[in-house]
VOPAGU-2260 file (C-alpha; in pm, 1 decimal, decimal comma):
REM VOPAGU-2260
SITE   aa  ch    i         X         Y         Z
SITE  UNK   A    0   -5732,4    5200,5   -1002,2
SITE  UNK   A    1   -5417,7    5119,6   -1197,3
SITE  UNK   A    2   -5326,6    5359,3   -1474,4
SITE  UNK   A    3   -5325,0    5120,7   -1773,5
SITE  UNK   A    4   -5039,6    5312,4   -1933,1
SITE  UNK   A    5   -4812,6    5237,5   -1635,6
SITE  UNK   A    6   -4934,1    4887,2   -1550,2
SITE  UNK   A    7   -4628,2    4702,6   -1686,2
SITE  UNK   A    8   -4386,0    4950,8   -1533,1
SITE  UNK   A    9   -4544,8    4895,2   -1192,2
SITE  UNK   A   10   -4529,9    4518,4   -1234,1
SITE  UNK   A   11   -4166,3    4534,0   -1344,7
SITE  UNK   A   12   -4083,7    4752,6   -1042,3
SITE  UNK   A   13   -4237,5    4499,0    -804,9
SITE  UNK   A   14   -4055,1    4203,6    -959,3
SITE  UNK   A   15   -3720,2    4382,5    -972,8
SITE  UNK   A   16   -3753,5    4504,8    -615,2
SITE  UNK   A   17   -3851,3    4163,6    -485,9
SITE  UNK   A   18   -3558,5    3996,2    -658,9
SITE  UNK   A   19   -3311,6    4253,4    -522,0
SITE  UNK   A   20   -3441,1    4201,0    -168,6
SITE  UNK   A   21   -3418,5    3822,3    -209,4
SITE  UNK   A   22   -3062,7    3854,9    -336,1
SITE  UNK   A   23   -2937,3    4101,1     -74,6
SITE  UNK   A   24   -3122,8    3981,7     233,5
SITE  UNK   A   25   -3155,9    3607,6     170,6
SITE  UNK   A   26   -2908,1    3474,3     -84,0
SITE  UNK   A   27   -2600,8    3677,7      12,3
SITE  UNK   A   28   -2631,5    3606,7     387,5
SITE  UNK   A   29   -2672,4    3236,1     307,8
SITE  UNK   A   30   -2359,1    3253,2      95,7
SITE  UNK   A   31   -2137,2    3422,2     352,8
SITE  UNK   A   32   -2282,2    3319,1     689,1
SITE  UNK   A   33   -2380,4    2961,5     609,5
SITE  UNK   A   34   -2132,4    2899,5     326,9
SITE  UNK   A   35   -2413,8    2807,7      88,4
SITE  UNK   A   36   -2351,4    2988,5    -242,9
SITE  UNK   A   37   -2623,8    2796,1    -428,5
SITE  UNK   A   38   -2892,8    3059,7    -371,9
SITE  UNK   A   39   -2677,2    3334,7    -518,7
SITE  UNK   A   40   -2617,0    3117,6    -824,1
SITE  UNK   A   41   -2992,6    3089,5    -874,8
SITE  UNK   A   42   -3126,7    3425,9    -756,1
SITE  UNK   A   43   -2839,3    3630,8    -901,4
SITE  UNK   A   44   -2914,2    3562,4   -1268,9
SITE  UNK   A   45   -3289,3    3589,3   -1209,3
SITE  UNK   A   46   -3238,4    3930,2   -1050,6
SITE  UNK   A   47   -3008,9    4030,6   -1337,1
SITE  UNK   A   48   -3274,6    3946,8   -1593,4
SITE  UNK   A   49   -3546,5    4126,9   -1395,3
SITE  UNK   A   50   -3319,1    4430,9   -1354,7
SITE  UNK   A   51   -3257,2    4447,5   -1729,7
SITE  UNK   A   52   -3630,3    4403,1   -1788,0
SITE  UNK   A   53   -3715,1    4686,2   -1549,2
SITE  UNK   A   54   -3465,7    4923,0   -1712,3
SITE  UNK   A   55   -3595,5    4827,4   -2057,2
SITE  UNK   A   56   -3952,5    4888,7   -1940,7
SITE  UNK   A   57   -3849,6    5227,5   -1801,5
SITE  UNK   A   58   -3691,3    5322,9   -2132,6
SITE  UNK   A   59   -3992,9    5206,1   -2333,9
SITE  UNK   A   60   -4228,3    5410,0   -2116,3
SITE  UNK   A   61   -3999,4    5710,5   -2153,0
SITE  UNK   A   62   -3981,7    5666,0   -2531,7
SITE  UNK   A   63   -4361,9    5645,3   -2549,0
SITE  UNK   A   64   -4393,7    5964,7   -2346,0
SITE  UNK   A   65   -4567,0    5798,9   -2052,1
SITE  UNK   A   66   -4301,0    5916,9   -1805,3
SITE  UNK   A   67   -4057,2    6205,4   -1827,5
SITE  UNK   A   68   -3678,3    6198,8   -1799,4
SITE  UNK   A   69   -3690,3    6285,5   -1428,0
SITE  UNK   A   70   -3907,8    5982,3   -1348,2
SITE  UNK   A   71   -3691,3    5764,7   -1570,6
SITE  UNK   A   72   -3376,8    5868,9   -1383,6
SITE  UNK   A   73   -3537,2    5828,0   -1043,1
SITE  UNK   A   74   -3657,6    5481,1   -1142,0
SITE  UNK   A   75   -3311,3    5381,3   -1260,8
SITE  UNK   A   76   -3151,5    5498,8    -935,6
SITE  UNK   A   77   -3424,2    5332,9    -728,2
SITE  UNK   A   78   -3345,8    4997,3    -888,9
SITE  UNK   A   79   -3005,5    4992,6    -716,3
SITE  UNK   A   80   -3148,0    5048,6    -366,8
SITE  UNK   A   81   -3322,4    4774,1    -168,0
SITE  UNK   A   82   -3691,5    4869,0    -140,1
SITE  UNK   A   83   -3622,3    5154,3    -384,6
SITE  UNK   A   84   -3853,2    5036,2    -660,1
SITE  UNK   A   85   -4135,3    4985,3    -409,4
SITE  UNK   A   86   -4102,8    5346,7    -298,1
SITE  UNK   A   87   -4071,7    5458,6    -661,0
SITE  UNK   A   88   -4390,4    5271,9    -752,4
SITE  UNK   A   89   -4594,1    5415,3    -465,3
SITE  UNK   A   90   -4459,5    5769,5    -459,8
SITE  UNK   A   91   -4405,1    5843,4    -827,5
SITE  UNK   A   92   -4627,0    5607,4   -1024,6
SITE  UNK   A   93   -4934,7    5618,8    -803,8
């Protein structure tokens, strides 16, 4: 059962993590190995927006007292690591 208080944070974590993986493991190799920078031009800004959305969601949940400063910091760090937000979601958000 999803904790309704953390539902949007979990969703944001999944979207941000998926976009980072698409950028790092699909778009960037296409750019450098196949000389096709088009994917980075599309996925890059999408990932940027989802990253900002995830951080904003983290801060809103912190401000509302749904997560503490430790979980906020761990979530922020996890957003820079491929697969990090997936681990954060499972291990820390339940």
